[in-house]
C-alpha positions, 0 to 999 in steps of 0.5 A, a space after each residue: 516489464 519493469 514499468 508496472 513493477 516500478 510503479 508498484 515499488 513507488 507506491 510501496 515507498 509512499 505507503 511506508 512513508 504514510 504509515 509514519 504519521 498514521 501510526 503516531 496518531 493511533 493507539 492500542 490495537 490500531 497502532 499495532 495494526 499500523 505497525 504491521 501494515 507498514 512492515 507488510 509494505 516494507 516486506 513487499 518493497 524489499 521483494 520488489 527491489 530484489 526482483 528489479 535488481 536481479 540480473 543487474 537491473 536497477 530499482 527506482 529509489 524512494 523520494 526523500 519525502 512524500 506529500 500527504 493528501 491532507 494533515 494527519 492530526 488525530 485518529 480519525 484522519 489517520 484511519 482515513 489516510 490508512 484506508 486511502 493508502 491501501 486503496 491507492 497502493 491496491 490500485 497500482 497493483 491492480 493496474 500491474 495485473 494487466 501487463 504482468 504474467 506468471 510469477 509477477 502476475 501472482 505477486 501483483 494479485 497477492 499484493 492487491 488482495 493484501 491491500 484490499 484486506 487491510 483497507 477493509 480492516 481500516 474501514 471497520 476500525 474507522 466505522 466506515 460502512 460498507 467496509 468492503 468495496 465491490 472491485 478493490 483497486 478500481 477507481 470509484 
């Protein structure tokens, strides 16, 4: 059952990487929110690594670098990327719901919910309307 959790871990690694360029382009409350989002993804990453390595398993390593979908050059592009990061990470967690059960399924649902809430907050900060989506993590 580690396949979807491996994919979720890869998504968490990518999210952590993306919050570096996001955070340096934001100020004030938005910068604080970016640091909190990165910390949340780090916490989830750490929990996944522990879960995947329990009992002698292995966890995939992070890539040395990740390609961003576009340059992050100003607050507007940083906010747009923050929304996208949360949507993409949420989509991976949503996919994990179909193949997980018990505690792992609860973990996936919690992660999807967290990503959806953060994406909504980022949309509000960016002035994107509507701020919510009907089915978080589902391709549009």
